[in-house]
SEPA-438143 format. One line per 4 residues: number of its first residue (from 1); for each residue x, y, z of C-alpha. Coordinates in steps of 0.05 Angstrom, whole numbers, plus 5000, padded with zeros to 4 digits. Layout:
SEPA-438143
NUM	X,Y,Z; ... $
end
This chain:
SEPA-438143
1	5000,5000,5000; 5021,5072,4989; 5011,5131,5035; 4968,5191,5019 $
5	5004,5240,4974; 4990,5309,4948; 4960,5312,4878; 5014,5301,4827 $
9	4976,5324,4765; 5024,5382,4754; 5086,5339,4758; 5124,5328,4693 $
13	5160,5268,4667; 5109,5215,4682; 5090,5159,4635; 5019,5160,4609 $
17	4982,5099,4636; 4916,5107,4601; 4924,5042,4563; 4942,5005,4627 $
21	4882,5034,4663; 4837,5008,4607; 4871,4940,4605; 4870,4929,4680 $
25	4799,4956,4683; 4778,4902,4634; 4814,4851,4678; 4772,4874,4737 $
29	4709,4870,4695; 4727,4798,4677; 4739,4783,4751; 4671,4814,4766 $
33	4638,4769,4715; 4672,4708,4746; 4650,4725,4817; 4580,4740,4790 $
37	4577,4669,4760; 4601,4642,4827; 4547,4681,4863; 4494,4652,4817 $
41	4522,4582,4825; 4522,4587,4900; 4451,4614,4901; 4428,4554,4860 $
45	4463,4503,4906; 4433,4464,4963; 4481,4490,5015; 4456,4504,5086 $
49	4421,4572,5092; 4474,4606,5136; 4531,4584,5090; 4490,4603,5029 $
53	4478,4673,5055; 4551,4683,5073; 4576,4661,5004; 4524,4702,4967 $
57	4545,4764,5005; 4619,4750,4992; 4613,4738,4918; 4559,4790,4909 $
61	4601,4844,4942; 4662,4823,4901; 4621,4828,4837; 4596,4898,4853 $
65	4666,4920,4871; 4700,4892,4809; 4649,4922,4762; 4652,4990,4796 $
69	4729,4990,4800; 4735,4964,4729; 4691,5018,4699; 4724,5071,4743 $
73	4793,5048,4720; 4774,5051,4647; 4749,5122,4659; 4812,5140,4697 $
77	4777,5158,4762; 4818,5174,4824; 4771,5136,4871; 4777,5073,4828 $
81	4853,5075,4833; 4851,5086,4908; 4801,5030,4919; 4841,4984,4874 $
85	4904,4996,4915; 4869,4986,4982; 4828,4925,4962; 4883,4888,4926 $
89	4930,4899,4985; 4878,4867,5031; 4866,4812,4980; 4940,4798,4974 $
93	4949,4794,5050; 4891,4746,5059; 4910,4706,4998; 4982,4698,5023 $
97	4957,4673,5091; 4907,4626,5058; 4961,4598,5012; 5009,4586,5069 $
101	4954,4551,5110; 4935,4509,5050; 5008,4490,5039; 5013,4471,5112 $
105	4956,4422,5111; 4984,4389,5049; 4935,4399,4991; 4942,4372,4921 $
109	4985,4410,4871; 4924,4433,4831; 4892,4462,4893; 4956,4498,4914 $
113	4963,4527,4843; 4893,4556,4848; 4910,4590,4914; 4975,4617,4885 $
117	4942,4646,4824; 4878,4672,4856; 4908,4692,4923; 4976,4719,4905 $
121	4993,4727,4831; 4929,4764,4809; 4924,4813,4867; 4999,4826,4866 $
125	4996,4844,4792; 4938,4891,4804; 4971,4923,4865; 5037,4935,4831 $
129	5002,4970,4773; 4954,5013,4811; 5002,5035,4866; 5053,5063,4816 $
133	5066,5137,4813; 5053,5140,4739; 4983,5112,4748; 4970,5162,4804 $
137	4992,5221,4761; 4951,5196,4701; 4889,5192,4744; 4903,5262,4772 $
141	4905,5290,4702; 4842,5255,4679; 4803,5266,4743; 4825,5330,4779 $
145	4763,5336,4823; 4768,5317,4897; 4740,5248,4912; 4717,5215,4977 $
149	4777,5169,4977; 4824,5230,4981; 4802,5245,5052; 4845,5191,5084 $
153	4912,5157,5069; 4906,5094,5028; 4930,5052,5087; 4874,5079,5131 $
157	4824,5068,5074; 4844,4995,5073; 4827,4987,5147; 4761,5024,5137 $
161	4743,4975,5082; 4762,4916,5126; 4717,4941,5182; 4659,4956,5135 $
165	4662,4888,5101; 4669,4853,5168; 4604,4887,5190; 4567,4864,5128 $
169	4595,4793,5135; 4573,4789,5207; 4503,4811,5189; 4501,4758,5134 $
173	4520,4705,5185; 4466,4721,5236; 4433,4655,5219; 4495,4618,5243 $
177	4515,4666,5298; 4543,4615,5347; 4596,4594,5296; 4622,4666,5294 $
181	4638,4668,5369; 4693,4635,5409; 4648,4630,5470; 4595,4576,5478 $
185	4536,4621,5460; 4475,4595,5424; 4407,4619,5401; 4386,4691,5416 $
189	4447,4711,5458; 4493,4691,5401; 4451,4730,5351; 4450,4792,5395 $
193	4526,4788,5405; 4540,4781,5330; 4492,4838,5314; 4526,4882,5366 $
197	4594,4866,5335; 4568,4883,5266; 4544,4951,5292; 4611,4962,5326 $
201	4651,4947,5263; 4606,4993,5222; 4615,5049,5273; 4691,5038,5273 $
205	4693,5041,5197; 4660,5110,5200; 4703,5135,5257; 4768,5111,5225 $
209	4747,5147,5161; 4740,5210,5204; 4810,5196,5233; 4786,5192,5305 $
213	4840,5170,5354; 4789,5131,5396; 4773,5089,5335; 4846,5071,5326 $
217	4853,5051,5399; 4790,5009,5395; 4814,4975,5332; 4880,4957,5366 $
221	4844,4931,5427; 4800,4887,5382; 4862,4861,5348; 4891,4840,5415 $
225	4825,4807,5437; 4821,4772,5370; 4890,4743,5381; 4869,4716,5448 $
229	4807,4685,5418; 4847,4655,5361; 4898,4625,5409; 4843,4594,5450 $
233	4810,4565,5388; 4875,4537,5361; 4894,4506,5427; 4828,4469,5433 $
237	4830,4446,5360; 4870,4392,5325; 4905,4395,5258; 4964,4374,5217 $
241	5031,4407,5233; 5004,4450,5290; 5071,4484,5297; 5067,4512,5227 $
245	4996,4537,5238; 5020,4572,5302; 5077,4605,5263; 5030,4630,5208 $
249	4980,4657,5259; 5033,4693,5299; 5066,4723,5238; 4999,4748,5211 $
253	4980,4778,5278; 5047,4813,5286; 5045,4839,5214; 4976,4871,5224 $
257	4996,4898,5292; 5057,4932,5262; 5014,4959,5206; 4964,4989,5256 $
261	5021,5020,5295; 5050,5051,5232; 4984,5084,5212; 4973,5113,5282 $
265	5010,5177,5260; 4950,5195,5217; 4906,5199,5279; 4951,5243,5322 $
269	4938,5317,5324; 4927,5329,5250; 4866,5346,5211; 4846,5300,5154 $
273	4877,5323,5088; 4833,5334,5028; 4850,5354,4957; 4807,5416,4965 $
277	4848,5438,5026; 4913,5422,4989; 4891,5466,4931; 4876,5524,4977 $
281	4943,5515,5013; 4982,5515,4948; 4946,5578,4924; 4970,5618,4985 $
end
């Protein structure tokens, strides 16, 4: 991921990336079509209702995102580039963890190849393209108007999206609420707890977008509590090569903790930066 930067539309010497924006936009449209087919296939399956709802939300959200980002990329929109950087960074992180876990439990070579392609190679290619300076300058030139994604650094935007999607996912899993909780809650108490968590994540997404320090502290606290819950779950479970699973879990937790610590500077004593404010500052 890249940090928030001032508009670079006036900078000279950049390489025009209009063709790349169109090409990668088409790639995202193809991905959207693929996830749309998966959403339709899942909806037509005989999976249990809670699992069905969760998969439909996952693939449906991915379809909407890919079509929006793809069209936005083709049109050279700033918000599409920002979303593409944030989402593909999240996608790459999750895909890397999933691939390592899959490798640990010893899948077949064909299964591992699918994880490598879908979880690492594709998002890495998209991320490397959209995070480049030339792409940023090209989008600045084609879309000079301030956009909602300009309000926060791209790193913070990624966390906002994680929180927002987590909220939606929790709501989609209300029918299987007990499976979302480490504690032995069932029935109405489990549903109430999951609904409360969904509201909390939605609230945190908004407050992080507003760069509130309290939201950062709450997010860090939830990260610590999540680690405790994950350790308890892993200790009570059984699996192949438990030591490797522990290593992956610890590395992932530490990486995200370091990431949260690094973005804390955006929440300390500074007003959120917007392209409109930058324009006024430069005019003085």
